[in-house]
C-alpha positions as CSV (number, residue, x, y, z in Angstrom):
1,X,149.2,32.4,147.1
2,X,149.6,36.0,146.0
3,X,148.3,35.3,142.5
4,X,145.3,33.4,144.1
5,X,144.5,36.4,146.3
6,X,144.8,38.9,143.4
7,X,142.4,36.7,141.4
8,X,139.9,36.7,144.2
9,X,140.1,40.5,144.5
10,X,139.4,40.9,140.8
11,X,136.5,38.5,141.0
12,X,135.0,40.4,143.9
13,X,135.4,43.7,142.0
14,X,133.8,42.3,138.9
15,X,130.9,40.9,141.1
16,X,130.5,44.3,142.7
17,X,130.4,46.1,139.4
18,X,127.9,43.6,138.1
19,X,125.7,44.0,141.1
20,X,125.8,47.8,140.6
21,X,124.8,47.4,137.0
22,X,122.0,45.0,137.9
23,X,120.9,47.4,140.6
24,X,120.8,50.3,138.2
25,X,118.9,48.3,135.6
26,X,116.5,47.2,138.3
27,X,116.0,50.8,139.3
28,X,115.4,51.9,135.7
29,X,112.9,49.0,135.3
30,X,111.1,50.0,138.4
31,X,110.9,53.6,137.2
32,X,109.7,52.4,133.8
33,X,107.0,50.4,135.4
34,X,106.1,53.3,137.6
35,X,106.1,55.7,134.6
36,X,104.4,53.2,132.2
37,X,100.9,54.6,132.8
38,X,102.2,58.2,132.3
39,X,104.0,57.0,129.1
40,X,100.8,55.5,127.8
41,X,98.9,58.7,128.6
42,X,101.6,60.8,127.0
43,X,101.5,58.7,123.8
44,X,97.7,59.0,123.7
45,X,98.1,62.8,124.1
46,X,100.5,63.0,121.2
47,X,98.3,60.9,118.9
48,X,95.2,62.9,119.9
49,X,96.9,66.2,119.3
50,X,98.3,64.9,115.9
51,X,94.7,64.0,114.8
52,X,93.5,67.4,116.1
53,X,96.2,69.2,114.2
54,X,95.2,67.5,110.9
55,X,91.6,68.4,111.6
56,X,92.5,72.0,112.5
57,X,94.5,72.3,109.3
58,X,91.6,71.3,107.1
59,X,89.2,73.6,108.9
60,X,91.5,76.6,108.6
61,X,92.1,75.9,104.9
62,X,88.3,75.9,104.4
63,X,87.9,79.2,106.3
64,X,90.8,80.9,104.6
65,X,89.6,80.0,101.2
66,X,86.5,82.1,101.9
67,X,88.4,85.2,102.6
68,X,91.6,84.8,100.7
69,X,92.3,83.6,97.1
70,X,96.1,83.1,97.7
71,X,96.3,79.3,97.9
72,X,100.0,79.3,98.8
73,X,99.5,81.6,101.7
74,X,96.4,79.7,102.9
75,X,98.3,76.5,103.0
76,X,101.3,78.0,104.8
77,X,99.1,79.6,107.5
78,X,97.1,76.4,108.0
79,X,100.4,74.4,108.3
80,X,101.8,76.8,110.8
81,X,98.7,76.6,113.0
82,X,98.7,72.8,112.7
83,X,102.3,72.5,113.7
84,X,101.7,74.8,116.7
85,X,98.8,72.6,117.8
86,X,100.9,69.4,117.5
87,X,103.9,71.1,119.3
88,X,101.5,72.0,122.2
89,X,100.5,68.3,122.4
90,X,104.2,67.3,122.6
91,X,104.9,69.7,125.3
92,X,101.9,68.5,127.3
93,X,103.1,64.9,126.9
94,X,106.6,65.8,128.1
95,X,105.1,67.4,131.2
96,X,103.1,64.2,131.9
97,X,106.2,62.1,132.0
98,X,107.9,64.6,134.3
99,X,110.2,66.3,131.8
100,X,109.2,69.8,132.8
101,X,112.7,71.2,132.7
102,X,113.1,69.8,129.2
103,X,109.9,71.6,128.2
104,X,111.2,74.9,129.6
105,X,114.6,74.5,127.8
106,X,112.8,73.8,124.5
107,X,110.6,76.8,124.9
108,X,113.5,79.1,125.7
109,X,115.5,77.7,122.7
110,X,112.5,78.1,120.4
111,X,112.1,81.8,121.5
112,X,115.8,82.5,120.8
113,X,115.6,80.8,117.4
114,X,112.4,82.7,116.5
115,X,114.1,86.0,117.5
116,X,117.2,85.3,115.5
117,X,115.1,84.3,112.4
118,X,112.9,87.4,112.8
119,X,116.0,89.7,112.8
120,X,117.7,87.9,110.0
121,X,114.6,87.8,107.7
122,X,112.9,91.1,108.7
123,X,112.0,92.2,105.2
124,X,110.7,88.7,104.3
125,X,108.6,88.6,107.5
126,X,107.3,92.2,106.7
127,X,106.3,91.2,103.2
128,X,104.7,88.0,104.5
129,X,102.6,89.8,107.1
130,X,101.6,92.4,104.5
131,X,100.6,89.6,102.1
132,X,98.3,88.2,104.8
133,X,96.6,91.6,105.3
134,X,96.2,92.0,101.5
135,X,94.6,88.6,101.3
136,X,92.2,89.2,104.2
137,X,91.3,92.8,103.5
138,X,91.1,92.1,99.7
139,X,91.6,95.6,98.2
140,X,91.9,93.7,94.9
141,X,91.6,90.2,93.4
142,X,93.1,88.2,90.6
143,X,92.4,89.8,87.2
144,X,91.5,93.2,88.7
145,X,93.0,96.3,86.9
146,X,94.9,98.3,89.6
147,X,97.4,101.0,89.8
148,X,100.0,101.1,92.7
149,X,103.5,102.3,93.0
150,X,103.2,104.1,89.7
151,X,102.4,100.8,87.9
152,X,99.2,100.1,86.1
153,X,98.4,96.5,85.4
154,X,96.2,93.5,85.9
155,X,96.7,91.4,89.0
156,X,98.1,88.0,88.1
157,X,99.0,86.5,91.5
158,X,99.7,87.3,95.1
159,X,102.5,85.3,96.6
160,X,104.0,85.3,100.1
161,X,106.5,88.0,99.1
162,X,105.2,90.0,96.2
163,X,102.2,90.9,94.0
164,X,102.5,90.2,90.3
165,X,101.0,92.7,87.8
166,X,100.9,92.5,84.1
167,X,101.0,96.0,82.4
168,X,99.0,96.8,79.2
169,X,102.3,96.7,77.4
170,X,102.8,93.0,78.4
171,X,105.5,93.4,81.0
172,X,105.3,91.5,84.3
173,X,106.1,93.6,87.3
174,X,106.7,92.1,90.8
175,X,106.0,94.6,93.6
176,X,106.8,93.7,97.3
177,X,103.7,93.2,99.4
178,X,105.0,95.8,101.9
179,X,105.1,98.5,99.1
180,X,101.6,97.5,97.9
181,X,100.2,97.6,101.5
182,X,101.8,101.0,102.4
183,X,101.2,102.9,99.1
184,X,97.8,104.0,97.7
185,X,96.0,101.5,95.5
186,X,93.6,102.5,92.7
187,X,91.2,99.7,91.7
188,X,89.5,100.3,88.3
189,X,87.6,97.1,88.4
190,X,85.5,97.4,91.6
191,X,83.2,100.1,90.3
192,X,82.8,98.6,86.8
193,X,82.9,102.0,85.3
194,X,85.4,104.7,84.4
195,X,85.4,108.4,83.4
196,X,87.1,109.8,80.4
197,X,88.4,113.4,80.7
198,X,89.1,115.4,77.5
199,X,90.3,119.0,77.1
200,X,89.7,121.0,73.9
201,X,90.8,124.6,73.0
202,X,88.1,126.8,71.4
203,X,88.7,130.0,69.5
204,X,87.5,133.2,71.1
205,X,85.3,133.9,68.1
206,X,83.2,130.8,68.5
207,X,79.7,130.6,70.0
208,X,80.3,128.8,73.3
209,X,76.7,127.6,73.7
210,X,76.8,126.2,70.2
211,X,80.1,124.5,70.9
212,X,78.7,122.8,74.0
213,X,75.6,121.6,72.2
214,X,77.5,120.2,69.2
215,X,80.1,118.5,71.4
216,X,77.4,116.9,73.7
217,X,75.5,115.6,70.7
218,X,78.6,114.2,69.1
219,X,79.4,112.1,72.2
220,X,76.0,110.6,72.7
221,X,76.9,107.5,70.6
222,X,80.3,106.7,72.0
223,X,80.9,103.0,72.6
224,X,80.3,101.8,76.2
225,X,79.0,105.2,77.3
226,X,77.0,105.1,80.5
227,X,73.5,106.4,79.6
228,X,72.5,107.1,83.2
229,X,75.1,109.9,83.4
230,X,75.0,112.7,80.9
231,X,78.0,114.2,79.2
232,X,79.5,117.0,81.3
233,X,81.1,120.0,79.6
234,X,82.7,122.9,81.5
235,X,84.7,125.9,80.3
236,X,87.7,126.2,82.6
237,X,89.8,129.3,81.7
238,X,90.8,131.9,79.2
239,X,94.1,130.9,77.6
240,X,96.4,133.1,75.5
241,X,94.6,132.4,72.2
242,X,91.7,130.1,73.2
243,X,89.1,129.1,75.7
244,X,89.7,125.7,77.4
245,X,86.8,123.3,77.4
246,X,86.7,120.2,79.7
247,X,84.6,117.2,78.6
248,X,83.8,114.3,80.9
249,X,81.8,111.2,80.1
250,X,81.5,107.8,81.9
251,X,81.7,104.3,80.3
252,X,80.2,101.0,81.5
253,X,83.5,99.1,81.5
254,X,86.6,98.8,83.6
255,X,88.8,97.2,80.9
256,X,91.7,99.2,79.7
257,X,91.1,98.3,76.1
258,X,87.5,99.5,76.3
259,X,88.6,102.7,77.9
260,X,91.2,103.5,75.2
261,X,88.7,102.6,72.4
262,X,86.0,104.9,73.9
263,X,88.4,107.8,74.4
264,X,89.8,107.5,70.9
265,X,86.2,107.4,69.5
266,X,85.3,110.4,71.5
267,X,88.2,112.4,70.1
268,X,87.3,111.4,66.5
269,X,83.6,112.4,67.0
270,X,84.4,115.8,68.4
271,X,86.9,116.6,65.6
272,X,84.4,115.4,62.9
273,X,81.5,117.4,64.5
274,X,83.6,120.6,64.8
275,X,84.8,120.3,61.2
276,X,81.2,119.9,60.0
277,X,80.1,123.0,61.8
278,X,83.2,125.1,61.1
279,X,84.3,125.3,64.7
280,X,87.9,126.3,65.0
281,X,90.4,124.5,67.3
282,X,93.4,126.7,67.7
283,X,96.8,125.0,67.3
284,X,99.8,125.4,69.5
285,X,101.4,127.6,66.7
286,X,99.4,130.6,67.9
287,X,96.2,131.2,65.9
288,X,95.4,135.0,66.1
289,X,91.7,135.8,66.0
290,X,91.4,139.4,64.7
291,X,87.7,139.6,64.4
292,X,85.7,140.7,61.3
293,X,86.5,144.4,61.5
294,X,90.2,143.9,62.1
295,X,90.4,141.3,59.3
296,X,88.8,143.8,56.8
297,X,91.1,146.6,57.9
298,X,94.1,144.3,57.5
299,X,93.0,143.2,54.0
300,X,92.5,146.8,52.9
301,X,96.0,147.8,54.0
302,X,97.5,144.8,52.2
303,X,95.5,145.7,49.1
304,X,96.8,149.3,49.2
305,X,100.4,148.1,49.5
306,X,99.9,146.0,46.4
307,X,98.1,148.6,44.3
308,X,99.6,149.4,40.8
309,X,99.9,153.2,41.5
310,X,101.8,152.7,44.7
311,X,104.1,150.1,43.2
312,X,104.7,152.5,40.2
313,X,105.7,155.3,42.5
314,X,108.1,153.1,44.3
315,X,109.7,152.2,41.0
316,X,110.1,155.8,40.0
317,X,111.7,156.7,43.3
318,X,114.2,154.0,42.8
319,X,115.1,155.2,39.2
320,X,115.7,158.8,40.4
321,X,118.0,157.8,43.0
322,X,121.6,158.9,42.0
323,X,124.2,156.3,41.7
324,X,127.6,157.2,43.0
325,X,130.6,156.2,40.9
326,X,134.3,155.9,41.6
């Protein structure tokens, strides 16, 4: 009898548990049926926002390509905006099905994660933001000749972290976008012209008007010279043994090779013209200009020192000098 009663109790307990499970499942089914319209709406919201995100990504790519030539950066910005749009749709869908607390938790967690990432990758984020500003403001473009951070070179690419320059010597230099954005940038390509500055020392004995006329004529035929702007010549100062002449001329090219060629040709032309007109360029070994009168007086003194009578007298004086012996 005891075994029979124990079996009945176990059967009753199993029946009660089964009824509880069935009741719970029935409750869930009722909630599912009640939430079914909201679930359908939430699914539609997710699909619509997914399509909108794709459309927004394509539109942003087209807009960014008009203001930025950095394809990698354009794609990243468009992807971030697209992901943000899709995430907004997911949060709205969760709110529709009544998971508001879940949305709040996700937003709080995303904020904490974003703060941690920002602190951990501060330099990378700074370079990334600087790269965005460089792409939108466009102080230079690909193949522009620029000088920044004491580096002269042609722009090869602008990535998310750095700007790549190729120097005239052939080296590739990577400069962080933050350094490029914060430091001065000299762009030689934008104006499509450059100025050549030369300095020449002229002897004090030269005719300064003649020197300016001959130098100006010599530079008229320099390659790439900008005809609209005449050659500029200015005397700057009186040096120890010369007068300093500054020469400026503009060329119609921004290429470094053209600049070097024009400057070399200008130096050759000035040297040739000065040699043809006997214009003296004092060297750094100190050329003394004594003038005509001083030169004649010096030559006369040297001639007297070397005259036969003076040298004979010097010899006789040496012969009459007593020689002391032991």
